N, C-alpha and C positions, 0 to 999 in steps of 0.2 A: 504494500500500500504506500503510495507516494504522499508525503506530507510537506507542507510549506511552513517553516518555523523560523521565527526571528529571535536571535540570541544576541546578548550584549556581552562583549568581552573587552577587557582592558589589557593593552600591550604596551610595552616600553621599547621604543626604537631609538637607536642612536642616529643623530644627524650626521651629514657628511663631515662637518667641522669637528664633531666629537671623535669620529673615527680617525680623522686626520691627526688630531691631538694625541690620541692614544698611541698611534703608530710612531709618531715623532718622539714621544716621551721615552720610548724604549731604546732609542738610538744613542750611541756614544758620540763623543765630540767629532771624531773623524767621519763617522757614518752620517751625521747631520750635515757636515760640510759637503759630502758627496751627494746627499739628497737634495740640498739647495742648488748645487751645480746642475744636477739633472733637471730640476724644476725650471731653472732659468733657461735651459736649452730647449725644453719641451713646450713651455708656455711663453709665447711672444708678448703677452700682456703683462708679464712680470719682468722687472728690471732691477738692477742693483743701484741703489740710490747714490752711493759714493761715486760710481763711474759716471752716472748721468749728471750729477752736480758738477763734477770736474769738467766734463765736456761742455756743459752750459757756461761755466765760468770762463773756460778758455775762449769760447765763441764771443762772449761779451767783452772779454779783454782785447780781442783782436779787432772787433768792430767799433768799440767805443773807448779806446785807450786814451786817457788824458793824464800825462805825467804829474801835473800839479795836483790832481785829485787822488792819485793812487800812492804817491810817495810823500810821506810826512817830512816836515822840516828836520825832525830828529833823525830819520833814516838818512837824510842827505848829509847831515853833519857828522854822524857817527859811523856810517856804513863802512868807510874805508879804514877805520881804526879799531874795529872789533877783533877780539881774540877768540880763541876756542872756548874760553870760559864764559863769553857773552853769548855764544851760539846756543839756541834752545836744545835741550837734551835730545828731543826726538830727531833732530837733524844729525845727531852723532850716532844714533842707533843703527845697527846693521840692517834692519828691515825697513829703513826709510829710503825711498827712491822717488825721484821725480820722473816725469814722463820721458825725459830725454835720457835718463839713466838706462844703460843697457845691462841686462843681467845675463851673463854667460852661464849656460847650464853645463855642469861638469858631468860628462857621461861616465857610466860605470859598466864594467863587464863582469858577468857572473862566471865564476870558475866552473869547471866541468862537474857534472853531477857524480854521485856515488857510483851509479851504474856505468857511466861513461869511463870513470877511472878503472873499474874492473874490466870493462870491455877492452880498454887499451892494453891491459896486461894479458888478456886472453889472446888478442890478435898477435902478440909477440910469440905465442906458442906455435910450434910447427904441427898443426893438426889438419887432418883431412877435412874437406868442405862440410861433410855431414856432421862430424863431431863438433866443428866450429859452430854450426847452426844450433846444435843441441846445447853447447856451452852458452851461446847468446840467449837462448830461451831460458836456461837455468838462472843466469844473471838477472834476467828480467823478472824472475820470480822471487828475488831476494827482497825481504821486507826492510822497513826502516831501521830495525834492530840489527840487520845483517844476517838474518836466518833464512833458510829455505825450509819452511814448515810443511812440506808435502812429501808423501811417500813416493818412492821410485816407481811403483806400479801406477799410481795416479798420473805421474808425469809422463810415463810411457804411453798411457791411454790418450792424454792430451796431444802428445806429439803425433800420434797416429791419426787422431781425429782432425786436428787443425792443419798439420803440415804433410800428412800422408807419409810420415817417417816411422818405419817400424824399427824401434830401438830396444834392445834388450836391457833388463835391469842392471846387468853386469856392466854394460857400456855406460849407462847413466851414472853408475857409482864411480866408474873410472874417471869420468869428466868431473864429477863432484870432488874427487880427490885432487884433481888439478886446480880447481877453484880454492880448495882448502890450503893450497900452497901460496895463494896470493895474499897481498896486503889489503887491509889490515888483518893481522893474525886472528883466526877464528871465524872469518867470513864464510858463509855458505853452510854453516853447521845446521843440523836439524833441530837441535835443542841445546839447552844450557850445558848439560853434561858434556856433549860432544864438542861444544865451543871451547870449554875450558881445557879439555884434553888436547885439542888441536894446538892451542897456544902453548901448553906445557911441552909438547913434543917438538915444537919449533925452536925451543930454547936449548941451550947447552945442558946436557943431562948431568945432574948431580944426585946424590943420595936422597936429598929432601924432595927433589922433583920426581924422582922415581917412585918414592912413597906416595907423593901427591897423586900421580897418575893411577897408581894401584887403588888408592882410596876412592877416586872418582869412578874408576871402572867397576869396582866390586862393592863399594859401600856408599854409593852416592846418596841413596835414600836416607841412610843413617846419618850421613854427614849433613845433608840439607835440614834434617830435623834436630841437629846438634846432639845426637846420641853418642857422645864422645866415649862414654864408658864401654859401649859395645865395640867401638873401633879399637880402643886400647887393648881389650881382651883378645880380639881376633888377630890383630897384627903383632901383638907382643912388643909394643913400643911404650916408652915412658911419656909423661905429660910434657916434658920439655921438647921432645922430638915432635910431638903432635902440635905444639904451639908454633914451631917453625914451619911445619907443613901447612897449617891453617893460614899463617901469614903469607906464605908463598901463593896459596890459592886466592886469597883476598886481593892480592896485587894484580890479578888478571882482570881483563875487561869483559864483563858479562854481555855487553851489547856493542860489538865492534862497529856496527853501522852508525851508532850515535857519535862517533868521533869525527865523522865526515859531515860538515855543514854544507849540504848541497842545496838547501832551499833558501833563496834570497829573502823570502818573506820572514823566515825564521831568524835570519841574520839581522834583519833590520827591524824586527818586532820590538816595540817599546810601548810603554804605557803613557798615554797623554792624559794628564789630570783634567777633570772637569771643574774642580773647585780648588781654591787656595786659601788656607787658613794660616795667618801669621800672628805671632805674639809680639806686640810693640809696647814697651813700658807696662807690661803686665795686663794689657788689654788685647782682646781677640779682634782681628780684622779679617773679614771674609770677602773674597772676590770670586768671580766666575770666569771661566775660560771662554771669552766671547770673540776672540780674534778671528775665529774661523766662521763666524756667523755675520755675514754682511747685512747692511740695512737694506731692506727691500721696499719697493713701492710699485704702484700700478703705472704702467706705461702711459704717459700723457697722450701719446698718439692714439692708443686704443681707447682711452677714456674719452677723448674728443670724438673719435669715430662712433662710439656708442651713443653719445649725446646727439650727434648729428643724425644718426639713423633713427633714434627714438623721437626726436623733435620734429622730424619732417612730417608735413601735413599731406603730402601727396600719397596717393594709393601705391603702396609698395608692390613691386612685381616679385615673382618667386625668387629671383636671384638676390634681390636686396633683403628679402625675408631670411633667406639662408645665411647671408652675410651677417645680419643682425643677430641671429641665433648663435652663430659661431663666435662673434665678438663678445656677446653677453656671457657665453659659457666660459670663455677664457678669462674675462675680467672677474667673474664670480669665483672661478677656481683660484685666481691669483689672490683675491681678497681672503678666501678661506685659508690659503697657505700662509699668508702674512699673519693673520690672526692666530693660526695654530703655532707658528714660530714664537710669537710674542707670549702666548699662553704657556708654551713649554718653558720659556725662560723664567716666567713668574713662578711656575710650579716647582722648578728645580731650585730656585732661590729660596722660596718659603720652606720647602722640605729640608734643605741643607741647614737653614737657620734653626729649624726645630731640632735637628740632630746635634748641632753645636750647643744649643741651650741645655740639652740633656747631658751631653758628654763634655761639658765645659772644663771640668777638672783635668780630663785626659788631654784635651787640646792645649791646655796651659802647661802641663808638666810632661806629657808623653809617657806617664806611668800607667802600665796596663792594669795595675790593681785599682786605679781610679775609675776604670770603666764601670758605668752603672748598668744594671740589667735594663735592656731596652728591646721592645718588640714593636711590630708594625703599628699596633694599636696606640702605643704611647706617642709615636711621631704623628700618627693620623689625628689624634685628639688635639695636638698642639698646633699643627699647621692647618687643620680644617679640611684636609683631603681624605678621600676614602683609602682604606688599607691597600686596595689593589693599585691605586695611583702611587702610593709610597713604595710599594714593591717594585713597580716599573721604574721609578726614579732610582732606587738603590741597585738595580740590576746593571752590571757592567759599567758603573760609574766609579770614579776614583777621586780622592782628595789628597792634595799635597800639603804636608805640614812640615814644621821644622824638625820633625823626628822621622820623616820618611813619607812614602806614598802608601795610602791604605784604600782598600776597596770599601765602599759604603756598607757592604754586608758585614764587614769586620766588626762594626759597632753594634750589631744586633745580637743579643743573647738573652736567654731565659733567666729567670730569677730563682734563687734558692735562698735558704736561711741557715745561718750558723747557729751555734749553741746559745748565743746571746739574743737570738731572734732578729738579728740584723739582716737586711736584704743584701745579698751578694750576687755577683754575676757568675754564670757558669764558666765564663772565660777565666775567671780568677781561679776556680777550682781546677780547670784544665792546666793552668800554669803551674799550680802547686803539685798536681799529679805528675806532670812532666819532670819537675825538679826532684821529686821523690825517686823516680825511675832513674834519672841521671846520676843520683847520689848512691844508688843501691850497690851492694856487693855483687859484681857480675858473676862471681862463681856460685852465688846463691841468690839469684834474682827474686824480687818480690812477686808473689802470686797476686791475683786480684783480691783474694781474701785478706792478705797481708796489707795490700794498698788501702783497703777499706779501714783497717785499724790505724794505719799511718795518718790517714786523713782525719780520722776521729780524734787522734792525739792533737792534731793541729786545729781542732775545733770545727771540723766540717763533717756533718752526718750525711753520708752518701751510701746508697745501696750498692751491693756488689754488681748487679747488672748495669747500674749507671756508670760505675767505674770502668767496666768492660766496654761500654758504649763510648765513653770519652777517650779511652785508650785507643780504640779503633779509629776514632775521628782524628787522633793525633798521629795515626799511622805507626803506632808502636806495637810490635808483636807480643805474643804471650810470653810468660816467664821462661818457658822451656827454650824458646828460640832466641832469647836474650842471653842465654848462658854462655859464659866464656871460661876457658881454663886458666 
């Protein structure tokens, strides 16, 4: 049976401007710079105010230049006698350039990649064409750590399927052995155990290295779990000899691929702070990184064009209607983008000011113990924004202080209470936990239960599972794996 029914429903939808603001809020400083550049390229109704103003000023100065109006009596009398001390600071800064100043770009060349380095070594080998192709394929399968984490059977299947090369497992292993002879030592290994053994065999053989190879070959599982008592019993060696063997193994490189910086992005990667907090005469001063955000405005040409089309009284033909719609769309889009950029700056500023107010003691002293417990809700209530907005602001944003550069997420932590009932930050407990582990007797490392007791002695009541969680967050292994002889 068909029915016609009327229902009333309330929905909340985001406007295009709100969506724009949310997306821009998540971007870092370099990303927002790229986003503005793209918008300037894609939207002809949007232009950079600084450039437009400079061009207009130059045009006016060329067409209506009057020396007596533009040069003051003071400039005329003092201009020839000024020293560097009298020149404004901004003219002495490296990033100050006039239009006539030419900036020469210094080109850079990236060195060969890790794979290219290995291929050069392979091509020096006197190998048949088929084996050379297999070797090139194997080098192409080496990961960023320097390993080939694939079985020879799988590699043989891929060679047959992709290149119609029927290669035996024995031949693949033979070429792998050739790669194992290349630099850096350990490259092309299937796993950590093989990588370490290859490096030891490449060195001049001594008694200690011979024992080290034997341990890795026969007792690698016990060695990785630090079951040293088992190794001592099976090999009939003393603790001093085992210490020398362990030292020899720990000097090896577990990731030979990481020694080769082949990625230019990795080489040039650096953090660009979004905020700066300085302490001057005991007072905090806060600034934002805005040098990458140019001042934007609506193009006067498009604005006049829109007014011209809108105010015409003549009946518009289809071509003029389409032109009006295009111009209006571009102008509206430019307005939305400018408003979104302005709102982003305001939101970042208010949120950072709220964080500084809460963590004022830390920004003044740099002492981690002064960090107060702070969650998204605390900042949200202080700055007046929703928790999701605060979360977006704190994501991938950094602040530079006199004590270093910190991620905004660093300042957020949950609250706990000590024996006196005082509210303390979980970060403070983690710091004390780390100190306890650093000061422990490595021959008898503290278990999680013992760490609970240590924290209780220091006035912190923490459950065992909480200690385990904090230890894992600090990337500290369990007591058994921290044991040393």
